C-alpha positions in Angstrom: 16.0 97.0 3.8 12.3 96.3 3.9 10.2 98.8 2.1 6.6 98.6 0.9 4.7 101.2 -1.2 0.8 101.2 -0.9 -0.6 103.4 -3.6 -3.9 104.3 -5.2 -7.1 106.3 -4.6 -8.9 103.8 -2.3 -7.9 105.1 1.1 -10.2 102.7 2.9 -8.3 99.7 1.4 -4.9 101.3 2.2 -6.0 101.9 5.8 -7.1 98.3 6.1 -3.8 97.0 4.7 -1.9 99.2 7.2 -3.8 97.5 10.0 -2.4 94.1 8.7 1.1 95.5 9.0 0.4 96.7 12.5 -1.1 93.3 13.5 2.2 91.6 12.5 3.6 92.6 15.9 3.3 89.4 18.0 3.3 91.4 21.3 0.6 94.2 21.3 2.1 95.7 24.5 5.2 96.8 22.6 3.6 97.5 19.3 2.8 101.1 20.1 6.5 101.8 21.0 7.7 100.2 17.8 5.3 102.0 15.4 5.8 105.5 14.0 3.2 107.3 11.9 4.6 110.3 9.9 2.8 112.7 7.7 5.4 113.7 5.1 4.2 117.3 4.7 4.7 118.1 8.4 7.6 115.8 9.4 11.1 117.2 9.9 14.4 115.5 8.8 14.9 114.7 12.4 11.5 113.1 12.8 12.3 110.8 9.8 15.8 110.0 11.1 14.7 109.1 14.6 11.7 107.0 13.4 13.8 104.9 10.9 17.1 104.6 12.8 15.8 104.1 16.4 16.4 100.6 17.7 13.2 98.4 18.2 12.1 97.9 21.7 11.9 94.2 22.6 11.0 93.3 19.0 13.0 92.4 15.9 11.7 95.4 13.8 10.1 98.8 14.0 7.2 99.8 11.7 7.5 103.3 10.1 4.5 104.5 8.1 5.1 107.6 6.0 2.0 109.1 4.4 2.0 111.2 1.2 5.8 111.5 0.5 5.1 113.6 -2.6 3.7 116.4 -0.3 7.3 116.8 1.1 9.6 115.6 -1.7 8.4 117.6 -4.6 11.5 118.2 -6.7 14.2 115.9 -8.2 16.9 116.9 -5.6 14.8 116.2 -2.5 13.4 112.9 -4.1 16.9 111.7 -4.8 18.0 112.5 -1.3 15.0 110.7 0.2 15.6 107.7 -2.1 19.2 107.5 -0.9 18.1 107.7 2.7 15.6 104.8 2.2 18.3 102.7 0.5 20.5 103.1 3.6 17.7 102.3 6.1 18.7 99.7 8.7 17.2 96.1 8.5 15.5 96.8 11.8 13.0 99.2 10.1 10.0 98.1 8.0 9.1 101.2 6.1 5.6 101.6 4.5 5.0 104.5 2.1 1.4 105.4 1.5 0.8 107.6 -1.6 -2.6 108.8 -3.0 -2.4 108.2 -6.7 -5.0 108.2 -9.5 -4.7 105.3 -12.1 -3.5 107.6 -14.8 -0.6 109.0 -12.7 0.9 105.6 -11.8 3.1 105.0 -14.9 4.9 108.4 -14.7 4.9 108.8 -10.9 8.4 109.3 -9.4 7.8 106.9 -6.5 6.8 104.1 -8.9 9.9 104.7 -11.0 12.0 104.5 -7.9 10.3 101.3 -6.8 11.0 99.8 -10.2 14.7 100.6 -10.0 14.9 99.1 -6.5 13.2 95.8 -7.0 13.0 93.3 -5.3 14.0 95.2 -2.1 11.0 97.5 -2.6 7.5 96.0 -3.0 4.5 97.9 -4.2 0.7 97.2 -4.1 -2.1 99.1 -5.8 -5.4 100.0 -4.2 -7.7 101.6 -6.7 -11.4 102.5 -6.2 -13.7 100.2 -8.0 -15.7 101.5 -11.0 -19.3 102.4 -10.2 -20.6 99.3 -12.2 -18.3 97.0 -10.0 -19.5 98.5 -6.6 -22.4 96.0 -6.0 -19.9 93.1 -6.4 -17.5 94.9 -4.1 -20.3 95.4 -1.5 -21.3 91.7 -1.7 -17.6 90.8 -1.1 -17.2 93.3 1.7 -20.3 91.8 3.5 -18.4 88.4 3.5 -15.3 90.1 4.9 -17.6 91.4 7.7 -19.0 87.9 8.2 -22.4 88.6 6.8 -24.4 88.5 3.5 -26.3 91.0 1.4 -28.8 90.3 -1.4 -27.6 91.5 -4.9 -30.5 93.9 -5.2 -29.7 95.4 -1.8 -26.1 95.7 -2.8 -27.1 97.6 -5.9 -29.3 99.9 -3.9 -26.5 100.7 -1.4 -24.0 101.2 -4.3 -26.4 103.8 -5.8 -26.3 105.7 -2.5 -22.6 105.6 -1.8 -21.1 105.9 -5.3 -17.5 104.5 -5.3 -16.8 105.6 -1.7 -15.6 102.3 -0.2 -15.1 103.8 3.2 -18.7 104.9 3.4 -19.9 101.6 1.9 -17.9 99.7 4.5 -19.4 101.8 7.4 -23.0 101.4 6.0 -22.5 97.7 5.7 -21.3 97.4 9.3 -24.5 99.2 10.4 -26.7 97.0 8.2 -25.2 93.7 9.4 -25.6 94.9 13.0 -29.3 95.8 12.2 -30.0 92.2 10.9 -27.8 90.9 13.7 -25.8 88.8 11.1 -28.8 86.4 11.3 -29.9 86.8 7.6 -28.8 88.4 4.4 -29.4 92.2 4.2 -32.3 93.1 2.0 -33.3 96.2 0.1 -35.9 97.2 2.7 -33.0 97.2 5.4 -31.0 99.5 3.2 -33.9 101.9 3.0 -34.5 101.7 6.8 -30.9 102.2 7.9 -28.9 103.9 5.2 -30.6 107.1 4.0 -27.1 108.5 4.0 -27.9 110.5 7.2 -24.3 110.8 8.3 -23.3 112.1 4.8 -26.1 114.7 4.9 -25.0 115.8 8.4 -21.4 116.2 7.2 -22.7 118.4 4.3 -24.6 120.5 6.8 -21.5 120.7 9.0 -19.3 121.9 6.1 -22.1 124.3 5.1 -22.0 125.9 8.6 -18.2 126.1 8.4 -18.3 127.8 5.0 -20.7 130.4 6.3 -18.5 131.0 9.4 -21.2 129.7 11.7 -19.2 128.1 14.5 -22.2 127.6 16.8 -24.2 125.6 14.3 -21.1 123.6 13.3 -20.4 122.8 16.9 -24.0 121.6 17.5 -24.0 119.5 14.3 -20.6 118.0 15.3 -21.8 116.9 18.7 -25.0 115.4 17.2 -22.9 113.5 14.7 -20.5 112.2 17.5 -23.5 110.7 19.3 -24.3 108.4 16.4 -20.9 108.0 14.7 -17.5 106.7 15.7 -15.3 109.8 16.0 -12.6 108.3 13.7 -15.2 107.3 11.1 -16.6 110.9 11.3 -13.1 112.3 11.0 -12.5 110.2 7.8 -15.8 111.6 6.3 -14.8 115.2 7.1 -11.3 114.8 5.6 -12.8 113.1 2.6 -15.3 115.8 2.0 -12.6 118.5 2.0 -10.5 116.4 -0.4 -13.6 116.2 -2.7 -14.1 120.0 -2.4 -10.5 120.6 -3.6 -11.0 118.3 -6.6 -14.5 119.8 -7.3 -13.0 123.4 -7.1 -10.4 122.3 -9.6 -13.0 121.0 -12.0 -15.1 124.2 -11.6 -12.0 126.4 -12.3 -11.6 124.4 -15.5 -15.2 125.4 -16.5 -16.7 122.0 -15.5 -20.1 121.5 -13.8 -21.7 119.1 -11.3 -22.0 116.3 -14.0 -18.2 116.6 -14.6 -17.7 116.4 -10.8 -19.9 113.2 -10.6 -18.0 111.6 -13.5 -14.5 112.6 -12.4 -14.8 111.8 -8.7 -17.0 108.7 -9.2 -19.6 109.9 -6.6 -23.4 109.7 -6.6 -25.2 112.6 -8.3 -26.6 113.7 -4.9 -23.0 114.0 -3.5 -21.8 115.7 -6.7 -24.5 118.4 -6.5 -23.8 119.2 -2.8 -20.1 119.1 -3.2 -20.2 121.4 -6.3 -22.3 123.9 -4.4 -20.0 123.9 -1.4 -16.8 124.1 -3.5 -18.1 127.3 -5.2 -18.2 129.0 -1.8 -14.5 128.5 -1.2 -11.4 129.7 -3.1 -8.9 127.1 -4.1 -6.4 128.7 -1.8 -8.7 128.5 1.2 -9.6 124.8 0.4 -5.9 123.8 0.1 -5.1 125.6 3.3 -7.9 123.8 5.2 -7.0 120.4 3.7 -3.3 120.8 4.8 -4.6 121.9 8.2 -6.6 118.7 8.4 -3.6 116.6 7.5 -1.6 118.3 10.2 -4.3 117.6 12.8 -4.5 114.0 11.6 -0.7 113.7 12.2 -1.1 115.1 15.8 -4.0 112.7 16.5 -2.0 109.7 15.3 1.0 110.6 17.4 -1.3 111.1 20.4 -0.5 114.9 20.7 -4.2 115.7 20.8 -7.5 113.7 21.1 -9.7 113.5 18.1 -12.7 115.1 19.8 -10.6 118.0 20.9 -9.1 118.3 17.4 -12.6 118.5 15.9 -13.6 121.2 18.3 -10.4 123.1 17.6 -11.0 122.8 13.9 -14.4 124.5 14.2 -13.0 127.4 16.2 -10.2 127.9 13.6 -12.2 127.4 10.5 -15.3 129.3 11.5 -13.1 132.3 12.2 -11.5 132.2 8.7 
């Protein structure tokens, strides 16, 4: 059996690692037929069985990616059964489990205990968000990954804007390097010219419109965003914002405030203030329902049951009516 666990709270890094697994297929034409993306919360036993036990098509192995197994296997009995199923998986399946996990959860997490028991057959790798003080260094390194350079002062300025949001930092860097055409290092003035976190502000406005049940405004904002943003990048920002809202609502329910939100979530004070304001307009029940709904749409998009643009439009109709 060949099982990998990618865990942590840096979803950008986990997504990038998944692309490495996907690029292992030597023949891109059959890669799609040999890759299954499953969202644990919404998959059935049948989905799991078929994905893992199907024979590969013109390739030695199939790749099966299972996101957030804890969402489905949430008690000792189901976890034991899932572990036994994985232990009996055929050699033709390469299984990758992706689990969102905060650093403090790792030691006691059931998945990590299972991985420990099943070494060396099960390999695991951590992907944790950097601390705020380490973000300028992360940005300098990421610029190199994107075949460019950024001045330390510019990296510090960008870090101030994005907090520890590596996905946002990666997207802003891509814009900046295109702006300087990879011809010179990115400077502070470029960051000011290109990255006034316009997309982030538009996502806040979009969520504001949804929280007020204003579908028409949300639709208009969405289409304006899609003109300037890659739809998958935008989708990532919307999902992330609702995840932050769930976490912020939890902090507010525990008598916390926007400073606690900034500290706990590692976001810029500007983001913390907006997120705290938005979270206070939703109940925890409504936010969890929306977030699960987003994960379900994500699964349908990844399995090509719906296009992302249509999914976003559908989301507005459904949420604005709530």
